[in-house]
C-alpha positions in Angstrom: 0.0 0.0 0.0 1.5 3.3 -1.1 0.9 6.0 1.5 2.9 8.7 -0.3 -0.1 9.5 -2.6 -2.0 11.6 -0.2 -4.8 13.7 -1.7 -4.7 17.4 -1.0 -7.5 18.5 1.4 -9.3 21.7 0.4 -9.3 24.5 2.9 -13.1 24.5 3.2 -13.2 20.8 4.1 -10.4 21.3 6.6 -12.3 24.2 8.2 -15.5 22.1 8.4 -13.6 19.2 10.0 -12.1 21.6 12.5 -15.4 23.1 13.4 -17.0 19.7 13.9 -14.1 18.5 16.1 -14.3 21.7 18.2 -18.1 21.2 18.8 -17.5 17.6 19.8 -14.8 18.6 22.3 -17.0 21.4 23.7 -19.9 18.9 24.2 -17.5 16.5 25.9 -16.2 19.2 28.2 -19.7 20.5 29.1 -20.9 16.9 29.9 -17.8 16.3 32.0 -18.5 19.5 33.9 -22.1 18.6 34.6 -21.2 15.0 35.7 -18.4 16.2 37.9 -20.7 18.8 39.6 -23.4 16.1 40.1 -21.0 13.4 41.4 -19.3 15.8 43.8 -22.5 16.2 45.8 -22.0 12.7 47.0 -19.6 11.5 49.7 -16.6 9.4 48.7 -18.3 6.3 50.1 -21.4 7.0 48.0 -19.3 7.6 45.0 -17.7 4.2 45.4 -21.1 2.5 45.7 -22.3 4.4 42.6 -19.3 3.3 40.6 -19.7 -0.3 41.8 -23.4 -0.3 40.8 -22.6 1.2 37.4 -19.9 -1.3 36.7 -22.1 -4.2 37.9 -25.0 -3.0 35.6 -22.7 -2.6 32.7 -21.1 -6.0 33.2 -24.5 -7.7 33.6 -25.5 -6.1 30.3 -22.4 -7.4 28.5 -22.9 -10.9 29.9 -26.6 -10.8 28.9 -25.6 -9.8 25.3 -23.1 -12.8 25.2 -25.6 -15.3 26.6 -28.8 -14.2 24.9 -28.9 -14.7 21.1 -31.1 -11.8 20.2 -30.8 -12.3 16.4 -31.8 -15.9 16.4 -34.6 -15.3 18.8 -36.0 -12.5 16.7 -35.7 -14.6 13.6 -37.7 -17.4 15.2 -40.4 -15.0 16.5 -40.8 -12.8 13.4 -42.4 -13.8 10.1 -40.6 -15.2 7.2 -40.1 -11.9 5.5 -37.3 -10.9 7.9 -35.3 -14.1 7.5 -32.2 -13.8 5.4 -32.2 -15.0 1.9 -29.5 -17.2 0.5 -27.9 -16.6 -2.9 -29.3 -18.9 -5.6 -32.5 -19.8 -3.7 -35.9 -18.4 -4.4 -37.3 -16.0 -1.8 -40.5 -17.9 -1.5 -40.3 -21.7 -1.7 -43.5 -23.4 -3.0 -45.2 -25.5 -0.4 -44.9 -29.2 -1.0 -48.1 -30.8 -2.3 -49.6 -33.4 0.0 -49.7 -36.8 -1.5 -51.7 -39.7 -0.2 -49.8 -42.0 2.0 -49.7 -45.3 0.4 -47.7 -48.4 0.9 -47.1 -51.5 -1.2 -50.3 -53.2 0.1 -52.7 -50.4 -0.8 -51.6 -49.8 -4.4 -54.0 -51.4 -6.9 
């Protein structure tokens, strides 16, 4: 891979990217200020319990996502329109015709 062929970036695109990055950084700083102000109202012991509760909930959510197969469950529950199609197969397979059950003794 040749990395020497960098395309020149126009000044307008660079200014737009800079403006977007500055807005994102400002939002992050504002959110951090609000959260720090809110969390500092608690004592150190309460902060530790809050952190432990947050970590436990987050960890339980991750374990739940690993254990529960949401995609397979939803495919079984939903109708056939949401099931993935396979290349080379028709989207709607014809239903097999019911034939009479016969054996060698009932055939005339």
